[in-house]
C-alpha positions as CSV (number, residue, x, y, z in Angstrom):
1,X,-111.4,-135.7,27.9
2,X,-108.3,-135.1,30.0
3,X,-109.2,-137.7,32.4
4,X,-108.9,-140.2,29.9
5,X,-105.2,-140.5,29.6
6,X,-104.8,-139.5,33.1
7,X,-106.1,-143.0,33.9
8,X,-103.2,-145.2,33.0
9,X,-104.8,-148.5,34.2
10,X,-106.9,-148.8,31.1
11,X,-105.9,-145.9,28.6
12,X,-103.7,-146.7,25.9
13,X,-103.7,-145.3,22.3
14,X,-103.8,-148.8,20.9
15,X,-107.3,-149.3,22.8
16,X,-108.9,-147.0,20.7
17,X,-107.7,-148.5,17.7
18,X,-108.9,-151.9,18.5
19,X,-112.3,-150.8,19.6
20,X,-112.9,-148.7,16.3
21,X,-111.6,-152.3,14.3
22,X,-114.4,-154.1,16.4
23,X,-117.0,-151.6,15.9
24,X,-116.7,-152.0,11.9
25,X,-117.1,-155.9,12.5
26,X,-120.4,-155.2,14.2
27,X,-121.4,-152.7,11.3
28,X,-121.6,-149.7,13.8
29,X,-122.6,-146.6,11.9
30,X,-119.5,-144.7,10.4
31,X,-120.5,-141.7,12.2
32,X,-120.2,-143.6,15.6
33,X,-116.6,-144.8,14.7
34,X,-116.1,-141.5,13.6
35,X,-117.0,-139.6,17.0
36,X,-114.5,-142.2,18.9
37,X,-111.7,-141.7,17.0
38,X,-112.1,-137.9,17.8
39,X,-112.3,-138.6,21.3
40,X,-108.8,-140.6,20.9
41,X,-107.3,-137.7,19.0
42,X,-108.5,-135.3,22.0
43,X,-107.3,-137.7,24.4
44,X,-103.6,-138.0,22.9
45,X,-103.0,-134.4,22.7
46,X,-104.0,-134.4,26.5
47,X,-101.9,-136.8,27.2
48,X,-99.2,-135.0,25.3
49,X,-100.3,-131.9,26.8
50,X,-100.3,-133.2,30.5
51,X,-96.7,-134.8,29.7
52,X,-95.8,-131.1,29.1
53,X,-97.0,-130.0,32.1
54,X,-95.4,-132.8,34.3
55,X,-91.9,-131.6,32.7
56,X,-92.5,-128.0,33.2
57,X,-93.5,-128.8,37.1
58,X,-90.3,-130.6,37.4
59,X,-88.5,-128.0,36.4
60,X,-90.4,-125.2,38.0
61,X,-89.2,-123.3,41.4
62,X,-91.2,-125.1,44.1
63,X,-92.9,-121.5,44.9
64,X,-94.8,-122.4,41.7
65,X,-95.6,-126.3,42.3
66,X,-99.1,-126.9,43.9
67,X,-98.0,-128.1,47.5
68,X,-101.2,-130.7,47.7
69,X,-101.5,-131.7,44.2
70,X,-97.7,-131.4,42.9
71,X,-98.7,-129.6,40.0
72,X,-97.6,-126.5,38.1
73,X,-100.0,-123.6,39.6
74,X,-101.5,-121.7,36.9
75,X,-102.9,-118.8,39.2
76,X,-100.3,-119.2,42.1
77,X,-102.2,-117.1,45.5
78,X,-99.5,-116.3,48.3
79,X,-102.2,-116.7,51.5
80,X,-101.5,-114.2,54.6
81,X,-100.0,-117.7,56.3
82,X,-96.7,-117.4,53.3
83,X,-98.4,-120.8,52.0
84,X,-98.8,-120.5,48.2
85,X,-101.8,-122.1,46.7
86,X,-103.4,-122.5,43.2
87,X,-106.6,-120.4,42.8
88,X,-108.0,-122.4,40.3
89,X,-108.0,-125.6,42.5
90,X,-110.1,-123.4,44.8
91,X,-107.7,-123.5,48.3
92,X,-108.9,-120.9,50.9
93,X,-106.6,-120.5,53.5
94,X,-109.7,-121.3,55.9
95,X,-110.5,-124.5,54.5
96,X,-106.7,-125.4,53.9
97,X,-106.1,-124.6,57.5
98,X,-109.0,-126.4,58.7
99,X,-108.4,-129.5,57.2
100,X,-104.6,-129.6,58.5
101,X,-105.8,-128.7,62.3
102,X,-108.5,-131.3,61.8
103,X,-105.8,-134.1,60.6
104,X,-103.8,-133.0,63.5
105,X,-106.3,-133.1,66.4
106,X,-107.2,-136.4,65.5
107,X,-103.7,-138.0,65.3
108,X,-103.3,-136.0,68.9
109,X,-106.7,-137.6,69.8
110,X,-105.4,-141.3,68.8
111,X,-102.2,-141.1,70.4
């Protein structure tokens, strides 16, 4: 559900209203329309929550903002390299460092 409002290209709250109106004209069963309306309500709540999270991330000290995603970390972890990542995102120092070295070595090879 949270992915629906993140897609700014195709999601609008009015889209669900227009869709339910068209489904009623097509005599789609009420339970299907009801489920779609529930999804619409959940998507709107998720959008509000995401906007709140963005405001928090904007106001948070940089040490609590994930350096890759730019989101507020829910489980900040300080790695031995002094870098901070969010545990829930699944970073590990070895994978993050390996990715960085891979990008650096590719760039050096292409020069």
